[in-house]
N, C-alpha and C positions, 0 to 999 in steps of 0.2 A: 428664527433661534437662530445661536454662532453654532459656526459649519463647526465645534467645538465642545458641544456639546447636541445628546441624540433623548430622543422624545422615552418615557417612562415605558413606555407600551412594544418600544425600538427594542428596551440593552436595559430594561432587570427582567433579576434576575427568575421567573417564575420559575414554574412543575412543569412540567416535558408534559406533562398528563393530556392540559385542558389545553384544547384547543384557541382557546379565547385569549391564554398566557403562554400561548409560542415565543422562542424567544428569537425572532425575528433573525438576530442578523444570525443564531448561530445556523439558525437552518441555511441563511447564504455560505458559508462559510463552509458545510454541512455538505449542502446540491452543488459546490466550487469542486471539496472531494472529488466526491463521489461520480462526477467528468473527468478532472484529476488523472483518478485512479484508472477509469478505460483508456485513458492515454496512453499507459503502457500496457496495461492486462488487453490493448488491442492487436498486440504483434504475436503473447502471444496465444489468441483465439485465433488468431486467421491464419499465424505459420509458429513453428516448432520453436518450445521453448529455451533451444540453440539458439535462438535465435532475438532473443530479449533484449537482449544488447548488445551485437552484434553485426551489426550491417553484413549481407551477404555481397561475397566476392564476384559476384557471378553475375553482379546488377551494381548499376550504377554509381562507385562509390563519393561523385559530385552532384549540386544541383539538386534538385527534392528531396533526395534519397536522403543526402548529408545533411543538409540542413533540418532535416524530419529529427533524425536521429540525434542532434546535436541539442534539438527542445527538448527532445524526448525525454537527456540523459540529464542536461544541465536545470530546467528548469521542474519537472515533472516527480523525476526518478526518487523513488524512495521521498521525495516532501505532502506528496498529496492522502498519502499513504502514513504520514507521519502527523498532517494537518488530519483526516479519519479518525486514529486512533485516543490524539488529542484532546475531541473529543466524546467520544467513545468513551472514555475515563472521566468527562464531566461529568457526563450523563447517570453515570454510575451514581454521582457522591450525592449528581441533583435529587436524582430522583428517589436512591436511603434517602435527600434533605422531607422532604416531603412525604413521602411512603412513616416514616418516623414520627415525623408529626403529629400524622393520624391515627397512625396503627402502634403495635409493642416495637421491640426491635426483635425481637422471636416474627411477630407475623411483616417487617421490611424484609426477616435476611431470606423467608419464607417464600416473600413473593419473588426476589431478587434475585435466587437462584434456580428457581421456575424460569424462571424468564429468560436460564441464560442457559438452561438445559435445553429449550425449548431453542434457543438458539446452533444449538451444534448440531439440534435434527433439522436445519433451515441451511447450514454448513454441508452436512453428510449431503441433505437435496440436491444445493447447487452442483456437490462436485461429479456422484450418478445419478442424476436424472435431471440437471439443466445441464451437464459436460462440461465442466467448468473446472480442472483439475489444479484454478491454480485461486480457488475462494479461498476466504479469510476470513467467511465468521463464522466455520469451527477454531480457529487456532483464538479470533477473539473471545469466541465464549469461553471455551477451555480457561483462557489466562482474565477474561473474568470471575473466573471463581477466583484469584484470591483477596481479589481490591477488599473485599466486605471488611475486614478486622482492622484496615486502614483509610476507614469514613470520618472517624470526630479527629484525623490526625491536621495540627497546622500547614499552611504551609510552610511554614521555613520548617518544621518536622519531615515534611514529604521529600527535602532536601536529602534525606537522610538515604530512602531509598531510590529513588530517582541521581544520585551521586555513583552508589552501590551498583547499578544496573550497568549502568549507565560504563565504569568503569572496569568490570566485566566485561559487556560488550567488546570493549575498545579487547580486554587482553586475549578472550577466546579468541576471537578475530584475528588479534596478531597471534598466537599459537597455530593456525589451520595457516597460516598464511606463509609465516615462516617452515612450518610444516612440505609446503609444496615445493619452498627454494629448495629446500636442507634435501630435496628430494629428485631435483633439477640439478644442485651441486657433484653430489652423489653417480648422481645418474652421469654426466657430460665427462667425470672420470674418470668412470668404467670405462667408456668409450674411448677413452683420453689411452690412457693405458691400451688397450685393445687393438687399435691404433697403429702400437710401436711397439706388439709381438708382443707383450706380457701376460702371465697366463691373472682370471685376477681371484680373489677366494673365492668361497660358495659364500660370504658373505656378501662380497659385491656385487657378484655376481646374481646373486636378490635383489640388488640396489640398483641393476641392468633389468632387471628384469620390470621392476617398476619402473624405472623409468622412459623403457620403449613404450610402455602400455599406455603410463600419464599425457606422452609426447600424441600417440599415437591416436585419443582421444580429446588433448588440449591444443594441436595447434590449427589455425586456422583453417586451410583444406580442409583436416578431417572432422570440422566440424560443418562445416558447408556439406561437404559428402552425407554424413548420418543426417541432417537439418533435408537433404534431399528427396532420402534416402525415407523420409518420417514421412514426408508432403506423399511421396510415392503411397504408401501404406494403407498413410486417410483416405490417402482418394480411391485408393480399388479396394477398399471394405466394406466389405455390408453391413449391416446394424450391428449384427452377432459384435464381429471381431474390431469395428469403433468401438462399440462400453469395454471389449475387450484394454483396448488398447489406456484410452480416456483413465475408466480404472486403474489403472496398472501406475497412469501417470497421479493421480491421485491421492492412492495408499500409499506410492514411495515423497509426497508434497505434507501429506499429513501425519508420517514418520515423522523421518530424519528432517527437512525440511524445520516443524516444528521442538523437537532436538536441537539442531543445529543454528537458532535461531526466534528462540523466545523474548531474547531482551529488546527484540527491533521492532514489537511490539508495547512489549509490557512497560515499556520506559518509557514513550508515549503516553501510554495510557497516569502512572504517573505524573508526569506533567501536565498534563490534560488537569485531574485532580486540581493540583498544586496553583495553576493556573483561572481553575476557580474559584477555588476556596481566596486568592487575592484580587482578584475584580479582575485582572488585570482581561480573561477573556468576556470577560462581560464591557469589555471599551469601561473598563471607570479609569484608567492611568489618565494622567496628564500627558496632552500629545506632545513635548519633548523628550518623552519616556520611550513614545512607541514610533518616534522617530530614529534615534538610540538603536532602535532593538532592532529596526526594520535596516537601517542601515550601513551596521555593523554586521546583524549576519546576512545576509543577502552578498553585501562585497564580499564575508569572510565566504561562503559556501558559492560563489560565481568564481571566486580566482581560485578556490579551490577543483573547481570543475575542470579551469579551461586546463591546469598544468596534467591535470588527472584524464582530462578524452583529446587531451593532444596527444603525448606519451602511448593509450592505447590506439588511434588513428595513424599515427607514423608507423606504430608497432602490427599494423595493418589486421590489428585483434586476434592474432597471433596468444592467444594468452600464457604460453609457458616466456614470453618475452615477457608479460604483460605481466607478469609476479614475479621474472628477476631482473626487471625497474619498479617494480614498485617500493613502497620508501618501509623503512624497518616494521614503523609503527604503525598498524592499521586504526586512518581516525573517523572513519568512515560515518561512527554514529558520534562523534563528537559535531560533524560537519549539517551530518544533519539538526541537531539541537541548532545550533544556526540559522541555518536553512527557514526551521518549518517554523521556529520563534517571527525569525523576519519575515518568512509570506507571512503570519498573522497577523502581529505589525503595521504590516504596510495594506492587509485588508481594513484595519480596526482604519487606517489612517482613510481610508479613500471611501469605509462605506461616511463615513465624517462627513463628506464634501454632497452638500443635498440633491447635485446635478448630477451627481456618478453613485447616492441611493438610489436611485430610482430606476437604474438600470441592474445595478448588485442586486437587486431587488426579487429580479424577474428567475431567479435560484432557489428563490425562499420557496416554491412549493416541490423544486425537486429536491433537497432538503428535509421539506415534512417528509416526504416519499419515498428517502435515502435509503431504507429495505427493497420498495418497489421498483423502487428504480436501477438501486446493485444487480439484481436476482434480474432484473426488465433483461437488464444485457447479457447476461447470462446465457436468454432467453432466444435474443436476437442475435442473438453469432452461434447459439449452433445450430436455427434454421439460418440463414449464409452460411456458411464454410460449410457444419457436415451435410447437413439434408440441401441445399443448392447445390452444392458442392464447389464451392468458391478456397476453399482453403489450402491457399499455400500460392494461387494465382497471383495474387493482389503484392503490389511492392508496397517499402514499409510508409510510400509519403499514402500512397490510392486508403493505404485501411487508415494510412490519419483524414480520410477525404468522409469515409466511408462511419467515422470516429464523431466527424462535425453533424453526419444527417443524423447519425441518434442522438448527440445534444440537439435539435431544433427538434428532435420529435417526442422526445422525453419532458420538454421544458413547456413548449404547445399541451400534452399527455396530459401530463402534474397539476396546471393551472386548469384546465378542463375536467377531472377527474376532483377537484379540490372546490369546485364549484359547486357540487353537488352534495360533497360525500368529508366524514370528517377525517380520515383516513385515509391512507396508501390499499391498494384488498390482499396487501403481504401486511403488513404496519395492523390490523385489525383484527388476524388472524393468533400474530401474534398476540396481541393485547391480548384479548380473547383467554385462546390459550393459558398466558400469562395467570390471569385473574379467576381461570373456570366458571367462564361467565360470556354471555356473548355482548360483548360491546361494539352496542352502533352503532351505524357508523353515517349511518344518512342522514344529512343537512333538510333542518324542521322536524 
């Protein structure tokens, strides 16, 4: 077999509902994305969210902690979530294509929406029972409800919602960033006038109060102080106290974050639909196309990350200074389009090399059981960090070591489980609830 081509069993696009016809490459990408998401989630699981992308100034800022932070922020941050979102959008179209060939459009819609409604419940369980307030299933299910009317659109026409959401996201993030910049500028002006003995107008007094509150919450020392307070609260909390804290975080995430970041996921849902319909996601394009997209996408992404991370590190994670130094336009979403497209293209190229394909296929069982593994990560984290009391006790690089241990466990567990069963345990429950009939999942 030529390294530029793949066998039908590995790359042709069949139904996702049949074990024999699963798309191996897409399972590989899904498995890598699930593991990549854990790289970012593990910080929020083992430490307060204030330290999600901020290094703890009370810990070493060089050595393993520094390199872990750089790798997280440049290779995984936003990219793996983008890949996962892309596959979710592609999976929605793939499912509906197969359903509408077997059933009427009404029946397909019935199954599709019931599937998403049950996913909402799984997301709520993940947040409030498994105690992971950074759950994304809830967001995926809510936003996935939008996709059905777009299922028949061609890749070219799908560019319209992609561009609209991309531009809206950039505009909205730019507005939020400029609001913070304006608040800082007005606050500093008020401080200057006070220092020169001048009286402030009522409006400037209000601006100064807002500025003081913003500075109190966003300078580096305040972030670390709050993080340490949150760690002490969790470590000393009873079970009821712990759930109260986590549930409050989940409520904020599932309300304000959905309102202030829905475009982050919905954008890549549509990108995934376009990539699936064009054959790009299935690796049906020419090698030079994937090579070009990989080189350009990853080069743009890493260059942007280099300058951004260098500025953040030199600012010593002071969000006030970081906001002041931010560019006039927020290009984060555009950068992610380049990074995710480049990463996907690189994976296609690597999978076309026979020697590497065997290694990458170890992620296929993980991808087949993506839901089980994603929820399993929440369960493991809750046991280790809340149940065993390790919350806030590990440094960033130690959390990454734990992350690798979870990867190894889930690779072994997924491969062993799928030797005897067709689907993962949570996948089986989800499928049965979707089709209102128990889906036998034991092989043979």
